[in-house]
C-alpha positions as CSV (number, residue, x, y, z in Angstrom):
1,M,0.8,-9.3,-1.8
2,K,-1.5,-12.4,-1.2
3,R,-5.2,-11.8,-3.4
4,R,-7.4,-9.5,-1.6
5,K,-10.2,-11.9,0.1
6,F,-12.4,-8.9,1.0
7,V,-13.4,-5.8,-0.6
8,Y,-13.3,-2.1,1.2
9,L,-17.6,-2.0,1.8
10,V,-19.6,-2.5,4.9
11,G,-21.0,-5.1,3.2
12,L,-17.2,-6.4,2.5
13,A,-18.1,-8.8,-0.2
14,T,-15.3,-11.6,-1.3
15,V,-13.6,-11.6,-4.4
16,S,-15.7,-15.0,-5.4
17,G,-19.1,-12.2,-4.9
18,G,-20.1,-13.9,-1.6
19,L,-20.7,-12.0,1.8
20,A,-18.5,-13.0,4.6
21,I,-17.7,-11.9,7.9
22,A,-13.8,-11.3,8.5
23,C,-11.4,-12.7,10.2
24,N,-11.4,-14.2,13.7
25,A,-12.5,-11.9,15.8
26,N,-11.2,-13.1,19.1
27,Q,-7.2,-13.4,17.4
28,T,-5.3,-12.8,20.4
29,P,-2.5,-9.8,19.0
30,T,1.2,-10.5,19.5
31,N,3.0,-9.0,22.3
32,T,6.1,-7.9,21.5
33,A,7.2,-6.0,24.9
34,E,10.5,-6.1,25.9
35,S,12.1,-4.3,28.8
36,P,10.7,-0.9,29.4
37,S,13.1,2.0,29.3
38,S,12.5,5.8,29.8
39,Q,8.9,7.5,28.8
40,I,8.9,10.2,26.4
41,T,7.5,13.6,26.4
42,P,4.3,13.8,24.6
43,A,3.4,15.8,21.7
44,G,2.1,19.4,22.1
45,T,-1.0,18.3,20.4
46,T,-2.0,15.4,22.6
47,A,-5.1,15.9,24.3
48,S,-3.5,14.7,27.7
49,S,-0.4,14.9,29.6
50,E,0.7,11.7,29.8
51,I,1.6,9.0,27.7
52,E,-0.2,5.7,28.0
53,K,2.1,2.6,28.3
54,E,0.1,0.2,26.0
55,L,-0.7,0.4,22.4
56,V,-2.7,-2.0,20.2
57,V,-1.8,-1.6,16.7
58,Y,-3.9,-3.6,13.5
59,S,-1.1,-4.1,11.0
60,G,-1.6,-5.3,7.1
61,R,1.9,-4.6,7.0
62,N,3.8,-8.0,7.6
63,E,6.3,-8.8,10.9
64,K,9.0,-8.9,8.4
65,L,8.7,-5.3,7.3
66,V,7.7,-3.5,10.3
67,G,8.4,-5.8,13.3
68,E,11.7,-4.3,14.1
69,L,10.5,-0.7,13.9
70,I,7.8,-1.7,16.5
71,K,10.5,-3.2,18.6
72,Q,12.4,0.2,18.5
73,F,9.1,2.1,19.2
74,E,8.8,-0.4,22.0
75,Q,11.9,0.1,23.5
76,Q,12.1,4.3,23.5
77,T,8.9,4.5,24.9
78,G,9.1,1.6,27.6
79,A,5.5,0.1,26.7
80,K,3.8,-2.7,26.1
81,I,2.6,-3.3,22.3
82,Q,0.2,-5.5,20.7
83,V,0.4,-6.4,17.5
84,R,-2.3,-7.5,15.5
85,Y,-0.8,-9.1,11.7
86,G,-3.0,-9.7,9.1
87,D,-4.3,-9.3,5.5
88,T,-5.1,-5.3,5.2
89,A,-8.6,-6.3,4.0
90,E,-9.5,-8.8,7.0
91,L,-8.0,-6.3,9.2
92,A,-10.6,-3.8,7.9
93,S,-13.6,-6.1,7.8
94,A,-12.6,-6.4,11.4
95,I,-12.6,-2.9,12.4
96,L,-15.7,-2.2,11.1
97,E,-17.5,-5.1,12.9
98,E,-15.7,-4.8,16.2
99,G,-17.1,-1.2,15.8
100,A,-16.5,0.8,19.4
101,N,-15.6,-2.4,21.0
102,S,-12.0,-2.8,19.1
103,P,-9.0,-2.8,20.8
104,A,-7.1,-1.8,18.2
105,D,-5.7,1.6,18.7
106,V,-3.9,2.0,15.3
107,F,-4.5,0.5,11.8
108,F,-1.2,0.6,9.7
109,A,-2.4,-0.5,6.5
110,Q,-0.6,-1.8,3.5
111,D,-2.9,0.1,1.4
112,A,-4.7,3.3,1.0
113,G,-8.0,1.6,-0.1
114,A,-8.5,0.1,3.6
115,L,-7.5,3.1,5.1
116,G,-10.5,5.0,3.0
117,A,-12.6,2.5,4.0
118,I,-12.1,3.1,7.9
119,Q,-12.4,7.0,6.9
120,K,-15.8,6.8,5.2
121,A,-17.1,4.5,8.0
122,G,-16.3,7.5,10.1
123,K,-13.4,5.2,12.1
124,A,-10.4,7.1,12.0
125,V,-10.0,10.2,14.2
126,Q,-8.7,13.5,12.8
127,L,-4.8,13.8,13.0
128,P,-3.3,17.1,13.9
129,T,-1.6,19.0,11.5
130,S,1.8,18.9,13.2
131,L,1.8,15.0,11.8
132,L,-0.1,15.7,8.1
133,N,2.4,18.5,7.4
134,Q,5.0,16.0,7.1
135,V,3.6,14.8,4.0
136,D,2.4,15.9,0.9
137,T,-1.0,16.3,0.0
138,T,-1.2,14.0,-2.4
139,Y,0.0,11.0,0.3
140,R,-2.6,11.7,3.0
141,S,-6.4,11.8,3.5
142,P,-8.1,15.4,2.3
143,N,-10.2,15.1,5.7
144,G,-6.8,14.3,7.7
145,N,-8.0,10.8,9.1
146,W,-4.7,9.1,8.2
147,V,-1.5,9.9,6.6
148,G,0.9,7.8,4.2
149,I,3.9,6.5,5.8
150,T,5.5,5.0,2.7
151,G,5.0,5.3,-1.2
152,R,4.7,2.3,-3.3
153,V,5.0,3.0,-7.1
154,R,3.4,0.9,-9.9
155,T,6.1,0.4,-13.1
156,V,6.5,-1.3,-16.1
157,D,9.7,-3.1,-15.8
158,Y,11.5,-4.6,-19.0
159,N,14.0,-6.7,-20.1
160,T,16.8,-4.8,-21.2
161,K,18.1,-7.6,-23.7
162,L,14.3,-7.5,-25.1
163,V,13.4,-3.9,-25.4
164,K,14.9,-0.6,-25.9
165,P,13.7,2.5,-23.7
166,E,12.6,4.4,-26.5
167,E,10.1,1.7,-27.8
168,L,8.4,2.1,-24.3
169,P,5.1,4.3,-24.6
170,S,4.5,7.2,-22.4
171,S,0.9,5.9,-21.2
172,I,-0.2,3.0,-19.6
173,F,-2.5,2.5,-22.7
174,G,0.0,2.3,-25.0
175,F,0.9,-1.7,-23.9
176,T,-2.8,-2.4,-25.6
177,D,-1.0,-2.2,-28.7
178,P,-0.6,-5.5,-31.0
179,K,3.0,-5.1,-31.0
180,W,2.9,-6.2,-27.4
181,K,1.0,-9.3,-27.8
182,G,2.8,-12.1,-26.2
183,R,5.6,-10.2,-24.6
184,I,3.1,-8.8,-21.1
185,G,3.3,-10.3,-17.8
186,W,0.8,-9.4,-15.5
187,A,-0.9,-10.4,-11.8
188,P,-4.8,-9.6,-11.9
189,T,-5.8,-11.2,-8.8
190,N,-2.7,-9.7,-6.8
191,G,-4.0,-6.6,-4.7
192,S,-1.7,-3.8,-6.2
193,F,-2.9,-4.6,-9.3
194,Q,-6.2,-4.4,-8.4
195,S,-5.8,-1.1,-6.3
196,F,-4.5,0.4,-10.0
197,V,-7.3,-1.2,-12.0
198,T,-9.4,0.7,-9.2
199,A,-7.6,3.9,-9.8
200,L,-8.0,3.9,-13.0
201,R,-12.2,3.4,-13.0
202,V,-12.1,6.2,-10.9
203,A,-9.7,8.4,-13.1
204,E,-10.6,7.2,-16.3
205,G,-14.7,6.2,-15.9
206,E,-15.3,2.6,-16.1
207,D,-15.5,2.3,-20.2
208,K,-11.9,3.3,-20.4
209,A,-10.6,1.0,-17.5
210,K,-12.6,-1.8,-19.0
211,Q,-11.1,-1.0,-22.8
212,W,-7.6,-1.3,-21.1
213,L,-8.4,-4.5,-19.5
214,E,-10.2,-6.2,-22.7
215,G,-6.5,-4.6,-24.9
216,I,-3.7,-6.4,-22.4
217,K,-6.3,-9.4,-22.2
218,A,-6.4,-9.6,-26.1
219,N,-2.4,-9.5,-26.3
220,N,-2.6,-12.3,-24.5
221,A,-0.7,-10.9,-21.4
222,K,1.0,-14.0,-19.3
223,V,-0.7,-14.5,-16.2
224,Y,1.4,-14.7,-12.8
225,S,-0.1,-15.1,-9.4
226,N,2.5,-11.9,-7.7
227,N,4.8,-9.4,-8.5
228,T,8.1,-11.4,-8.0
229,S,7.2,-14.3,-9.9
230,I,6.8,-11.2,-13.0
231,V,10.3,-9.9,-11.9
232,E,11.7,-13.5,-12.1
233,A,10.2,-14.2,-15.4
234,L,11.5,-10.7,-17.1
235,S,15.1,-11.5,-16.1
236,R,14.1,-15.1,-17.7
237,G,13.4,-13.2,-20.8
238,E,10.2,-15.3,-20.5
239,I,8.4,-12.1,-20.9
240,A,9.4,-8.6,-22.2
241,V,7.3,-6.3,-19.8
242,G,5.4,-6.6,-16.8
243,F,3.2,-4.6,-15.2
244,V,4.8,-4.4,-10.9
245,N,5.3,-2.5,-7.8
246,H,8.7,-0.8,-8.2
247,Y,10.4,-2.4,-5.0
248,Y,10.2,-6.0,-6.0
249,L,12.9,-5.0,-8.6
250,E,14.8,-3.6,-5.8
251,Q,14.7,-6.5,-3.6
252,F,15.4,-8.6,-6.3
253,K,18.5,-7.1,-7.3
254,Q,20.2,-7.3,-3.9
255,K,21.1,-10.9,-4.9
256,N,20.9,-10.5,-8.5
257,P,22.7,-7.1,-9.4
258,Q,23.6,-7.7,-13.0
259,V,19.8,-8.6,-14.0
260,P,19.0,-6.9,-17.2
261,V,15.6,-6.1,-15.7
262,A,15.0,-1.9,-15.2
263,H,12.1,0.7,-14.6
264,H,10.1,2.5,-16.6
265,F,7.5,4.9,-15.2
266,T,4.3,5.7,-17.4
267,D,3.4,9.4,-17.4
268,D,0.3,8.7,-16.3
269,L,-1.6,6.2,-13.8
270,G,1.1,3.6,-15.2
271,S,2.9,5.0,-12.5
272,L,0.3,5.2,-9.4
273,V,1.8,6.2,-6.0
274,N,-0.2,4.1,-4.0
275,V,0.7,4.6,0.0
276,A,1.4,2.1,2.9
277,G,-0.6,4.1,5.9
278,V,-1.8,4.5,9.5
279,A,-5.1,5.8,10.8
280,I,-5.9,6.3,15.0
281,L,-9.2,4.6,15.5
282,T,-12.0,6.4,17.2
283,S,-12.4,4.0,19.6
284,A,-8.7,4.0,20.8
285,K,-8.1,3.5,24.1
286,H,-4.9,4.9,24.2
287,P,-4.9,8.2,22.5
288,N,-1.9,9.6,23.2
289,I,0.4,6.8,22.5
290,A,-1.0,6.0,19.1
291,Q,-0.2,9.5,18.5
292,K,3.6,8.9,19.2
293,F,3.4,5.8,17.4
294,V,2.6,7.5,14.2
295,E,5.2,10.6,15.0
296,F,7.3,7.6,15.2
297,M,7.2,6.4,11.3
298,L,7.1,9.9,9.9
299,N,10.9,10.0,11.7
300,E,14.0,10.2,10.2
301,N,14.9,6.9,11.2
302,A,12.2,4.9,10.5
303,Q,12.1,6.8,6.8
304,T,15.8,5.7,6.6
305,Y,15.0,2.3,7.7
306,F,12.0,1.5,4.9
307,A,14.1,3.3,2.4
308,S,17.2,1.1,2.9
309,K,15.5,-1.9,3.7
310,T,12.2,-2.3,2.4
311,Y,12.9,-0.3,-1.0
312,E,9.4,1.8,-0.6
313,Y,9.8,5.6,-0.7
314,P,10.0,7.3,1.9
315,L,7.3,10.0,2.2
316,T,9.0,12.7,4.4
317,S,11.4,15.6,2.7
318,K,13.9,14.5,5.4
319,V,14.9,11.5,3.1
320,A,15.5,10.2,-0.3
321,P,14.4,6.6,-1.8
322,Q,17.2,4.5,-2.6
323,G,17.9,2.6,-6.3
324,Q,17.2,3.7,-9.2
325,L,14.2,5.5,-8.9
326,K,12.4,8.9,-9.9
327,S,11.8,11.2,-7.5
328,L,7.8,11.3,-6.4
329,Q,7.9,15.0,-8.3
330,Q,8.9,13.6,-10.9
331,I,6.1,10.9,-10.9
332,Q,3.7,13.2,-9.7
333,K,1.4,13.3,-12.7
334,Q,-1.9,12.6,-14.5
335,G,-1.8,9.4,-11.6
336,Q,-1.7,11.4,-8.8
337,K,-4.9,13.5,-9.6
338,I,-7.1,11.4,-7.3
339,D,-8.0,10.9,-4.0
340,L,-6.2,7.8,-2.6
341,S,-9.1,7.2,-0.2
342,N,-11.1,6.5,-2.9
343,L,-9.3,3.3,-3.9
344,S,-12.0,1.3,-1.1
345,D,-14.4,0.7,-3.8
346,L,-12.8,-2.8,-4.8
347,D,-16.3,-4.1,-5.3
348,A,-16.7,-2.6,-8.7
349,T,-13.1,-3.2,-9.5
350,L,-13.7,-7.2,-8.9
351,K,-17.2,-7.4,-10.6
352,L,-15.2,-5.6,-13.7
353,L,-12.1,-8.2,-13.7
354,Q,-14.8,-10.9,-13.3
355,Q,-17.0,-9.7,-16.0
356,S,-14.4,-9.0,-18.5
357,Q,-13.0,-13.0,-17.9
358,I,-9.9,-12.2,-16.2
359,I,-10.3,-13.7,-13.1
């Protein structure tokens, strides 16, 4: 994931600390329309009996990850789907700036923090219970304004030739022990890492989050630009452990099945489950097909696609995760005793990282 350029506040300060307006509001969404097919029946909870034949999606999810599914939805509905791909934080900023004039119907975000920002600004409608109830309450808005589509779990991946499983601490705070000095890899400018630190701040308080950051820094953690670089370094034995999202190793194993790297799941926020999810905007001009889009992303076909193609956790009970992964029920401990909407407070996280001279 790219380094976050914008924070999830109405003011939206940049990582460097200055105020900025988000990405070009005049950017034209990508038109992916293909030949129309038969119209689908609207859900019983939609306000109108007719499904619109057009939909505009702002997607913080890369086209390589979701483009195929969106084309499938397009073929199924016969609708003209326009997609604006971009950085999740920038798109959240654009939605807030555009207000009631936003052309977007649906916001498909890479993480819950951006969805929380949209919710707090009053820009997301309340979704019907028929959609919300397909996902555990942990992975959706308590207010019903967004719902998770896939889970993205923080893990401590380790080189199995350098570390024995019994050596790994059950808490993420255990890695501040001096015995890990020079053996850790992290990516402080990475968005998923910053979401984790935000969760640490929200759940444990500023002081404890600062202590953890300073403890890892004192252990001379090696800095990498992203999760992929950390997994590659682990495979070379350059580091012993690394803080990453789970699916990077799963993807790496597809080309390197014998790589001596495995997942370690902690019993706390070190295995935070963040989500990629969707919200329907209050400004939506096509609300019925927008709801159909959410339904589609939660159906068995789409959930299986995410499990098998992107190696994320499916969030409905219809599909099981693939790979050497713990179930979400096993992971659902202290790390999930927070409202994921509150991960929108990235500004304070960036300030803490800067004050600690980590970024």
